[in-house]
C-alpha positions as CSV (number, residue, x, y, z in Angstrom):
1,M,17.7,27.4,31.1
2,S,21.0,27.1,33.0
3,V,24.2,25.8,31.5
4,V,23.9,22.6,33.5
5,D,20.3,22.2,32.3
6,Q,21.5,22.7,28.7
7,R,24.0,19.9,29.1
8,Q,21.4,17.6,30.6
9,A,18.9,18.3,27.9
10,L,21.4,17.6,25.2
11,D,22.6,14.4,26.8
12,R,19.0,13.2,27.2
13,L,18.3,13.8,23.5
14,I,21.5,12.0,22.5
15,R,20.6,8.9,24.6
16,E,17.0,8.9,23.3
17,R,18.1,9.0,19.7
18,R,21.1,6.6,20.3
19,D,23.4,9.2,18.7
20,D,27.1,9.5,19.6
21,Y,29.1,12.5,20.7
22,A,31.6,12.3,17.9
23,G,29.0,12.2,15.2
24,L,27.2,15.3,16.6
25,S,30.6,17.1,17.0
26,R,31.2,16.5,13.3
27,L,27.7,17.7,12.5
28,L,28.7,21.0,14.1
29,G,32.0,21.1,12.2
30,R,34.0,20.7,15.5
31,N,36.6,18.3,16.7
32,A,35.4,14.8,17.6
33,A,35.6,15.4,21.3
34,Y,33.7,18.7,21.4
35,I,30.2,17.5,22.5
36,Q,31.7,15.0,25.0
37,Q,33.8,17.6,26.6
38,F,30.8,20.0,26.8
39,I,28.5,17.4,28.5
40,K,31.1,15.7,30.7
41,R,33.5,18.5,31.6
42,G,31.5,21.7,30.9
43,V,33.9,22.9,28.2
44,P,32.9,25.2,26.6
45,R,30.7,26.6,29.3
46,K,27.8,27.2,26.9
47,L,27.1,26.3,23.3
48,D,27.2,28.9,20.7
49,S,23.8,30.0,19.4
50,E,24.7,28.6,15.9
51,D,25.4,25.2,17.5
52,V,22.1,25.3,19.3
53,Q,20.3,26.1,16.1
54,V,21.9,23.2,14.2
55,L,21.3,20.7,17.1
56,A,17.7,21.8,17.6
57,R,17.0,21.4,13.8
58,Y,18.7,17.9,13.9
59,F,16.7,16.6,16.9
60,G,13.4,18.3,15.9
61,V,13.0,20.3,19.1
62,S,12.8,24.0,19.8
63,E,16.0,26.0,20.4
64,A,14.5,27.0,23.7
65,E,14.6,23.3,24.8
66,L,18.4,23.5,24.3
67,G,18.8,26.8,26.0
68,G,18.6,28.9,22.9
69,R,16.2,31.6,21.8
70,R,12.5,30.9,21.5
71,L,11.2,31.4,18.0
72,D,7.9,32.9,17.0
73,G,5.2,30.2,16.8
74,E,6.7,27.9,19.3
75,A,3.9,28.5,21.8
76,G,5.8,28.5,25.0
77,G,8.3,25.8,24.1
78,L,5.7,23.3,22.8
79,R,6.9,20.7,20.3
80,R,5.0,21.4,17.0
81,V,4.1,18.0,15.4
82,P,3.3,18.3,11.7
83,R,-0.3,17.3,10.6
84,L,0.0,15.9,7.1
85,D,-2.6,15.6,4.3
86,V,-2.4,11.9,4.3
87,G,-5.1,9.3,5.0
88,A,-4.4,5.7,6.2
89,S,-7.2,3.5,5.3
90,A,-8.9,1.5,8.0
91,G,-10.6,-0.5,5.3
92,H,-9.0,-2.4,2.5
93,G,-6.4,0.1,1.8
94,A,-6.1,3.5,0.0
95,V,-3.5,4.8,-2.4
96,D,-1.2,7.2,-0.6
97,G,-1.8,10.7,-1.6
98,S,-0.2,14.1,-1.0
99,E,2.0,14.6,2.0
100,A,1.4,18.3,2.1
101,L,1.6,19.9,5.5
102,V,-1.8,21.0,6.8
103,S,-1.0,22.4,10.2
104,H,0.9,21.7,13.4
105,I,-0.3,20.5,16.8
106,G,1.6,21.6,19.8
107,F,2.6,19.2,22.6
108,D,4.7,19.4,25.7
109,P,8.0,17.8,24.8
110,A,8.2,16.1,28.2
111,W,4.7,14.5,27.6
112,L,5.8,13.3,24.2
113,R,8.9,11.6,25.7
114,Q,6.8,10.0,28.3
115,L,4.3,8.7,25.6
116,C,6.8,7.3,23.1
117,G,10.3,7.9,24.4
118,T,11.2,10.8,22.2
119,S,10.1,14.3,21.2
120,S,12.0,14.1,17.9
121,A,11.1,15.0,14.4
122,E,10.0,11.4,13.7
123,L,6.5,12.1,14.8
124,S,3.6,13.2,12.6
125,F,-0.2,13.2,12.4
126,I,-2.2,11.7,9.7
127,H,-6.0,10.8,9.5
128,V,-7.9,7.6,9.5
129,Q,-10.2,6.6,6.6
130,G,-12.8,3.9,7.0
131,D,-14.3,1.9,9.9
132,S,-12.4,-1.4,10.0
133,M,-10.5,-0.4,13.2
134,M,-13.6,0.5,15.1
135,P,-14.1,0.9,18.0
136,T,-10.4,1.6,18.6
137,L,-10.1,4.1,15.7
138,T,-12.9,5.7,13.8
139,H,-13.1,7.5,10.4
140,G,-11.6,11.0,10.7
141,D,-9.5,10.3,13.8
142,D,-6.1,12.0,13.8
143,I,-3.4,9.5,14.7
144,L,0.1,10.2,16.0
145,V,2.6,8.0,14.2
146,D,6.1,7.4,15.5
147,R,8.1,6.8,12.4
148,A,11.2,6.0,14.5
149,D,9.3,3.0,16.0
150,G,8.9,0.9,12.9
151,A,10.1,-2.4,11.4
152,A,13.3,-2.5,13.4
153,R,11.4,-2.7,16.7
154,L,8.3,-4.4,15.4
155,R,6.0,-6.0,18.1
156,D,2.2,-6.5,18.6
157,G,0.4,-3.2,18.2
158,I,-1.3,-0.8,15.8
159,Y,0.9,0.4,12.9
160,V,0.6,2.4,9.7
161,L,1.9,0.3,6.9
162,R,2.1,0.2,3.1
163,R,1.2,-3.0,1.3
164,E,1.0,-3.2,-2.5
165,D,1.1,0.6,-2.7
166,A,-1.9,1.0,-0.4
167,L,-1.5,2.9,2.9
168,M,-3.4,1.4,5.8
169,V,-3.7,1.4,9.6
170,K,-4.0,-2.1,11.1
171,R,-3.2,-4.2,14.2
172,L,-0.2,-6.4,13.7
173,A,0.3,-9.7,15.6
174,I,3.9,-11.0,15.3
175,N,5.0,-14.7,15.1
176,P,8.5,-14.2,16.4
177,V,9.6,-17.7,15.5
178,A,8.5,-17.7,11.8
179,R,8.9,-14.0,11.4
180,L,5.5,-13.8,9.9
181,V,2.8,-11.3,10.8
182,T,-1.0,-11.4,10.9
183,I,-2.7,-8.2,9.8
184,K,-5.9,-7.7,11.8
185,S,-8.9,-5.3,11.9
186,D,-10.5,-4.5,15.3
187,N,-13.9,-4.5,13.6
188,P,-14.9,-8.2,13.4
189,A,-16.8,-7.6,10.2
190,Y,-13.5,-7.3,8.3
191,P,-11.2,-10.3,7.4
192,E,-7.6,-10.7,8.5
193,W,-4.6,-11.7,6.6
194,R,-2.6,-14.5,8.3
195,D,1.0,-15.4,8.1
196,C,2.1,-12.5,5.9
197,D,5.8,-12.2,5.0
198,L,7.3,-9.1,6.5
199,A,9.2,-8.6,3.3
200,T,5.9,-7.7,1.6
201,L,5.2,-4.9,4.1
202,E,6.6,-1.5,4.5
203,V,6.1,-0.5,8.1
204,I,5.7,3.3,8.3
205,G,5.5,3.6,12.1
206,R,3.7,2.7,15.2
207,V,0.4,4.5,16.2
208,V,1.0,5.9,19.7
209,W,-1.9,8.2,20.2
210,A,-5.2,9.2,18.6
211,G,-7.5,12.3,18.8
212,R,-11.1,12.7,17.7
213,R,-13.9,15.1,17.7
214,I,-16.7,14.4,20.2
215,S,-20.1,15.0,18.6
């Protein structure tokens, strides 16, 4: 990656995450203008390897994406999204269990940005339990959850949420005037909860992609 590409890659990540130059400069232990000068004026000409390492860890990307060294296991610069030992019920709700890391699934960072606007560390995979979201989601599906796209940006769509200590995946329909939400199942055999107070819900993140085994 060229120096110009390194500046462009960093600037893109900053805009995606809505970070600020001064805050990232302080993260690196530099003066407040350090990152702005690097991106806008090309000073310094190239980031130190230690700075690249800190920024890559902060943004949840590979060092190679910021012009640094490629680490073992990064599979050609793919973004490794964690797959967690967590099930979100597509039934009436299941108690959240362990969040132990099971594995990683590699994705092209550019594809992730196109899918959900970021390739950051706020993405993770969990699995679906139950059949209330059929045919959209089925039991055992792996769902990609964008935890950065949660309550602050809530809109109609499928979300992972916690209600009364139960973790579930449901379709939400928002009443923007009353700030109430209807919790729906795509399977018509299941009931829906109408006019729920948003204060009673903990929105974990938006479901942006799903993968399943084809029998």
